[in-house]
N, C-alpha and C positions, 0 to 999 in steps of 0.2 A: 478644032472648035466644036463644042456639043451645042446642038440646037434643040431647044425644049419646045414642044407644041404649047400654044397659048393656053388651051384647056388644062393641060398638065400643070402649067404655072399657077393657074387660078386654084386648082385642087390643092397644090402644095401650100399656097398662101392661105387657103381656108383651114387647113390642118394645123397652121402654126398660130390661129387665133387662140387666145387664152380660153380655157374652158369657163363657161358662165357668161360669155358675152352674147348678149341677146342679138338674134338675127335681124331684128328691126333696127339696130344701130348700125347704119351703113356708111356714114361719112367718116373721113379720117379724124376730123375735130371731134365728131361725136364720140368715136371710140376712144380718143384720148381723154376726153372729159369723163366718160363713163369709167374707164379704168382708173383715173385718178381718184374718183370718188370711192370706188370700190377698194382700192389700196388704202386709202386714208380714212375709210369708213365715214366719208362725208366731209363736206368743206363749205366754207362761206364763198361768197362771191369773190371777196378780196383774196382769200387763200387760193382759189382757183386762178385768179389773174396772176398772182405772184408765182405760184408753183408751175404754171403752164406758159407764162409770158405771152398770154393772150390779152386782147383788149376787152374791157367790160361789154361793149356793144356786141362783140362777136360772141362772147359767152352767153350773153342775154338770148341771142338767137339759137344757139346750140342747146341751152337749157330748155328753152320753150319747147323745141323739137322733142327733146328727150322726155320731157314732161307729157307732152301730147301722146307719145308712144307708150307711155306708162312704165318706163324703165328708170325714171328719176323722179323722186318726190322733194318737194320743199317743205322743211319743218322748221318753222320760225325763220331764222336767218340762215340756215344750213340746208344744203342740198345733199341728199343721199340716194343710194341706189334702191329702187323699190323692192320690196320682199315679195317673192313669189306667193300667190294666193293659195 
């Protein structure tokens, strides 16, 4: 059996993150929502709910946090990843 030190495991996990994932997106659900929006070039709340099988109340909290961190924007009824300045 091979034992991997915890710090090495965290480094490996960090290297596996997709490029372009902002460091401010920390929670697993936040990452999931962000990547969904990035892949689909935006989505409505209903599209997020159906595509990710998450409840609306959960999505509201995640999207609010992502907006506060400046990585997601709401444009009319769609959420999109924020463009770098």
